C-alpha positions in Angstrom: 103.1 23.8 69.5 103.9 27.5 68.9 103.6 30.0 72.3 101.0 32.1 72.3 102.0 35.5 71.0 100.2 38.9 72.4 97.9 39.1 69.5 97.2 35.7 70.0 96.1 36.4 73.3 94.3 39.2 73.2 92.3 37.9 70.2 91.6 34.6 71.7 91.2 35.4 75.3 91.1 38.9 76.4 89.2 40.7 73.5 86.5 38.2 73.6 85.8 37.9 77.5 85.7 42.3 77.7 83.4 41.9 74.6 80.9 39.8 75.9 81.0 40.8 79.7 80.7 44.7 78.5 78.6 44.5 75.2 81.1 46.7 73.6 82.4 45.5 70.0 85.9 43.9 69.7 87.1 46.4 67.6 86.3 49.4 70.5 87.8 46.8 72.9 91.1 46.2 71.2 91.4 50.0 70.8 90.6 51.2 74.5 92.8 47.9 75.6 95.6 48.9 73.6 95.0 52.8 74.6 95.4 51.8 78.7 98.6 49.0 78.3 100.2 48.4 80.6 96.7 48.5 82.3 97.3 49.4 85.8 95.7 45.9 88.0 96.0 47.6 91.5 97.6 46.1 94.2 98.6 42.8 91.9 101.5 42.3 89.4 99.6 41.8 86.0 101.2 38.5 85.4 100.0 37.9 81.9 101.2 41.3 80.6 104.4 40.0 81.8 104.5 36.7 80.8 103.7 38.1 77.4 105.9 41.1 77.1 109.2 38.2 78.2 107.7 35.8 75.5 107.1 33.5 78.3 104.3 30.7 79.0 101.9 31.7 81.6 102.4 28.8 83.7 106.4 28.5 83.6 106.6 32.5 84.3 103.9 32.2 87.3 106.1 28.6 88.3 109.6 30.8 88.1 108.1 33.9 89.9 106.2 31.9 92.8 108.4 33.1 95.8 108.2 36.6 94.7 104.0 35.7 94.3 104.5 34.6 97.9 106.0 37.8 99.1 104.1 40.1 97.5 100.9 38.6 98.9 102.4 38.3 102.4 103.1 41.7 102.5 99.9 42.8 101.2 98.4 41.0 104.2 100.6 42.3 106.4 100.0 46.2 105.6 96.2 45.5 105.9 96.8 43.3 108.9 98.4 46.1 110.7 96.0 48.3 109.6 92.8 47.1 111.4 95.1 46.2 114.1 96.0 50.3 114.2 91.9 50.9 113.7 91.2 48.6 116.9 93.5 50.5 118.9 91.5 53.7 118.2 94.5 54.7 115.9 93.9 56.7 112.7 96.6 54.5 110.0 97.5 56.3 107.0 96.4 54.7 103.8 97.5 51.5 102.3 98.9 52.2 99.0 97.9 49.2 97.2 94.2 50.0 98.4 93.7 54.0 98.0 94.3 54.1 94.5 91.1 56.2 93.4 92.2 59.2 92.6 95.0 58.0 90.8 92.9 55.4 88.7 90.2 58.1 87.7 92.8 60.3 86.1 94.8 57.3 84.4 91.1 56.0 83.2 90.6 59.9 81.8 93.9 59.5 79.9 92.9 56.2 78.4 89.6 57.7 77.0 91.1 60.4 75.8 93.4 58.0 74.0 91.0 56.0 72.9 88.5 58.6 72.0 85.7 56.6 74.3 83.9 57.5 77.1 85.6 57.4 80.7 82.4 55.0 82.0 83.2 52.8 78.7 86.9 52.9 80.2 86.0 52.0 83.6 83.5 49.2 82.2 86.5 47.6 80.5 89.0 48.2 83.8 86.4 46.5 85.8 85.8 43.8 83.7 89.5 43.2 83.0 90.2 43.1 87.0 87.4 40.4 86.5 89.4 38.2 84.2 92.9 39.2 86.3 90.8 37.9 89.0 90.3 34.3 87.2 94.0 34.4 86.1 94.5 34.7 89.9 92.1 32.1 90.8 94.6 29.7 88.5 97.5 31.0 89.8 96.4 30.5 92.9 95.0 26.7 92.0 98.7 26.2 90.0 100.7 27.4 92.6 98.8 24.8 95.1 99.9 22.0 92.9 103.4 23.0 92.1 104.2 19.3 93.5 102.0 17.9 89.9 104.5 16.3 88.0 102.1 17.4 84.7 103.2 21.1 85.8 106.5 20.5 85.2 107.7 22.0 88.7 
């Protein structure tokens, strides 16, 4: 079985998912997606794009980088915990960069809209559904990491 190329992955996975969830045609989705690439998935590593760029099967890429995944998750959880502890003490903690990016996101979405010739609201709709798509991938990653001792996964 041959490895999945970026175009294969876009045509068989991401683009149909986004078209189905947004009601925007696949051709327009592809234009928006490519105008925004690499998409900023705030607070997360975009494992799918990184795996494709490295020409590595996604499952192998995730398993090879599981220590980094755990480290980033632990670091973000620690920051959130510290933030809420500071609030409990009556302090005014600074923002958590991984979670406080609304202005930056809006600027990025405006740039993507300009590049793709689409409306900002359409770009935001694609971004929202792309985040949902990556949420499904995250769930897959979580399940995969829980089962790394499974011989079928090649741990």
